[in-house]
N, C-alpha and C positions, 0 to 999 in steps of 0.2 A: 448468387450475386444479384444485387439490386442496383437501380440507377436513380440518381437524383433528378436527372433530366431525360427520362425515357423517350420523349418525343424526338430527341436528336438521333435516335437509332434509325429513323427514316432514311438517313443518309446512306445506310448499308444497302439500300436498293440499287445504288449506283455500282456496287461491286460486281454483280452478275453482268451488268451492262458493259463494264470495262473488260471482263473476261471474254464476252462475246465479241467486243470490238478488237481485242488482242488477237483472238483466233482468226477473225476476218482479215486483219492486217497481215498475219502470217500467210494465210492462203493467197492473198493478193500478191505478196512478195514472191512466194514460191511459183505462182503461175507466171509472173513476169519474168522471173529468172529462167523458167523452163523455155519460154519463148525466145529469150536471148541466147540460151544455151543451144537451142535448135539452129540458130543462125551462126553459132560458133563464136559468139562475142564473149561469153562468160563460160565458166566451167559448169557442168551439170549440177543440179540440186542434189546434195548429199542427204539422204534420209536418215532419221534416227539420231540427229544431233540434239540430244536432250540438254546439253549444257547451255544452249541458247535460251532455255526456258527458266534457268535458275534465277538469274537476276530479275527478270520481270515478276517471277513468283514471289521473291523476297519483297520487292517493291509493293506488290499487291497486298501481301500480308501486313506490311507496315501501314499502308493506307487504311486497311480494315481496322487495325488497332487504334489508329488515330481517330477514326469515326466512332469507335466504341468509347474512346476516352472522352470525346465531346459530350457523351451522355452522363459523365461523372459517375463511373461505376463504384460500388461500395461492396466490400467483401466482409463477411462475418468471420471473425477470428476468435480463438480462445485465448484469454489473457490471464495467466496465473497472478494472484494477488495475495499479499499477506494481510489478513483482516482480523479484527477482533476489538476488544475494549480493554483499555488500561485505566485504572483509577489510581491517581496519585493521592494517597491518604496522608495528610500532614498532621503530625502531633503539634498542636498549638498551645500546649500547656506552658506555664510560666518557666519551667525548667529549660525550655528550648531557647531561652534568652542567655543561657550560660555561654561563656567564652572559651571553654576548653577545646572548641573547634572554631577556628578563625573565619570570619570575625565573630559570629555567634552560631550556635547550632541551627537556628532557624534560617539565617542568611546562607549558611553552607547548604542546607537542604534546598532552598530556593534556587541557588546557583546550579546545583546538580540537576534539579528538576527542569530548569530551562534548557540545559543541554540535552537532556533526555527527550523532551518534547520536540525539539528541532530535529532530532535524528530518527524519529519514528516515521514509518511509511505513511503517505498521505491518506491511505484508506483506514488506518487505525484510529478509532475514536478514543479520545482521552477525556477523562473527567477529573474533577478535583474535589476532595473531601477534607474538611477540617474537623479535627476531633480534640476535645479537651475532656471535660466531665461529660459532655454529650457529643453528638455528631451532627454535622451539617454538610449537605451537598452544596458546595460553593459554585460548582460548574457541572452541569449535566454533561455526560459524554458527548463529545462533538469532534468533528474533523477540522473545526475552525481553530487553528493554532493561536491566533491573536486573542481569542476569548479565553483560552486555557492559560496563556501567559499572563493575561490581565488578572485572572482569578488568583494565580500564584502570587502576584505582586501585592495583592490586598491582604494577605495573611499576616497576622501578628500574634505573638505569644501572650497568653493569659490563662489563669485558672489551673485546675487539676488535670488528671489524665485518666481516660478510660479507653484502653486499647480495644476492649470488647465492643464498645460503641463505635469505634473507628472502623472495625471490620463490618459490623452490622450496617452502618451507614453506607459503606462502600458496596455492600451487596445490594442495598436499595438502589444505588446509582446504576449498577449493572443490570438489575432486573427491571428498572424503569418503574418501580412502584415501591411503596414503603414495606420493608421487611421487618416485622416485629419479632421479638424474642420473648419467650415466656420463662422467667427466672424461677418460677415455682414448680417447674415440671419435675417432680420427684427429687427435688433438691438440686437439680441441674438446670441446664438451659437448652431450649429447643425452639425452632422456628414455629411461630404461631400463624394460623391462617392458612394451613395446608402447604403443599409442596411449592417451593419458590422457583422451581425449574432447574434446568441444567445449562451451564454456560462454560463449556469446555475451552472456548477461545477467549476467556476473560481472565484478567489478572489484577491484583492489587499490589501496588508498590507503596509500602508503608514506611514513611520517614519519621523515626521516633527515637527517643533515648531509652525507651522500654520501661520507664518507671511508671507502673500502673498503680493508680491510687483509688479507683472505684470500679464497681461492677458494670456489666456482667463479666463472668469469668472469660478472659480472652481465649483460652484454649478450647472452651466449649463452643464459643461462637466460631472459632477457627474450624472446628469439626463440622459446623453447619456449612461453612464456605467450602470445605472439602467435599461434602456430599453434593453440593451444587456444581462441582467441577472447577471452582475458582481457586487458583493458586495465589498465595500471599508471599511477596518477596520483601521481608523487612530489611530496612537499611538503618543500621545502628549509628546514631549521631551522638558523639560524646566520647569520653575516655573512661577506662575502668577505674582510674584513680579519682576521677570526679573533680568537682570544684565547689565553691561556696558562692551562692547567689543571693543578692539583696532583693527581697520582694516585700514591698509595703513596709519597709523599716525592719523587717525580720530577716535573719540569715537562714538560708535554705541550702542544705547540703544535697548535692545531686550528682549522680554518676550513671554511666551507661549500664543498663541491665541486659546483658547479652543472653543469659540463659533463657529468659522468657521469650525474647525475639527468635532465638534459635528453635524453640519448641513450637512457636506459631508457624514458622517455616516448615518444620518437619511434619506437623499435623496436616498441612495443606499441600504437601509435596512440592513446596517452593524452596527457595534458597535464601539463606541469611548472608548479608554483606555488612562488613564493618566499614564505616565511612569516616574514620578519624581525619582523613584529608579532604573529605567532601567530594570525592571523585568515584564513589562506588557505583553510581548509576551507569557508568560506562559498561561495567560487567553485567548489570541487570539488563541492559539493552540487548546484549548478545544472548542472554539466557532465556528471556521470556518466550514461552512457546505459544505463539499465536498460530491460528489456522491458515493454511494455504488453500485458497479457493480458486476455482476457475470460472471466470465470467466471460460471456461472449459479448463482443462489441463490434460495431460496424466501423470500418475505416475506409476512407476514400483512396482508391488505387489509380486515380487519373494520372498522377505523375509517373507511376511505375509503368503503365501501358505506354505513355508517351515516350518514356525513356527507351523501352524495348523497340518501339516503332522507329525512333531515331537511329538506333543501332542497326536495325535491319536495312534502313535506307542507305546508311553508309556502306554496309557490307555489299548490298546489291549493286550500288553504283560503282564500288571499287572493283567487284568481280567483272562487271560489264566493261569497265575501262581496260582492265588487264587482258581480258579474253578477246574483246572485239574493238578496242580502241575508241570506244564511245561510252558515254555515261548511260544513255538510254538506248 
């Protein structure tokens, strides 16, 4: 236990003085009673009446607690918290303007994301990534919810889709540095520049229709995420029947590609959610496995000690009144 105002503890020096004064008062009372008893005026002193010390003892303890409370005591307690990093990876390709999810796939994704952000514990850092043919960290992971929501509001659909770039950029946001991938590694994809680290309490919530139009291979980048301990939770936006979208005077047929998104989830040990109604992030919120950590923090217990002291004062005064007909 520590104290914000330790100099106030000087007041405790009065406690032994009060004890000495109380004992002197008792001796004086007993001696006077013995003199009166010898004259036959009062009954003799009855020894061993411990009950008469109970109320004064309670009052003394209460006074001690009040003096300690004046020093503003602080206790160190362990506080469990749910911590980690979540990256909201938005597909911002032109197909996200499709209206098979009302009002559009993009607006449905934004609405669901806003709800998700507001329901996260305050200690969870949230970042925002936008990916089309490339990837961009729109908002670095932060606990500032206003910045996250502002980043979500700025997103708009345009261009093609590279789900692999979306996962890669999300890993960069989680790692706090650029994570490059080498697409010529034996015909496959691997992280370049060495080990990117392990982030077991990080997750990527990917909001996409799953229509991949360019490299790198999403599943191979997902394998890199899995090695880093990052789970990807794809949220599929759109319908299996699809729709036709007008883009720059051309008609573009687009539909939800669930098999690819399910495979990305399986590769990273995440879970796929269909969001035909734009409400799947409610389930994602319950599923994401962030770490529980225990942090120590100091809390002031002045009010607690003062409350206990007040209770002891009431009990002591009550017992004294019941037993002896007086408060003190």
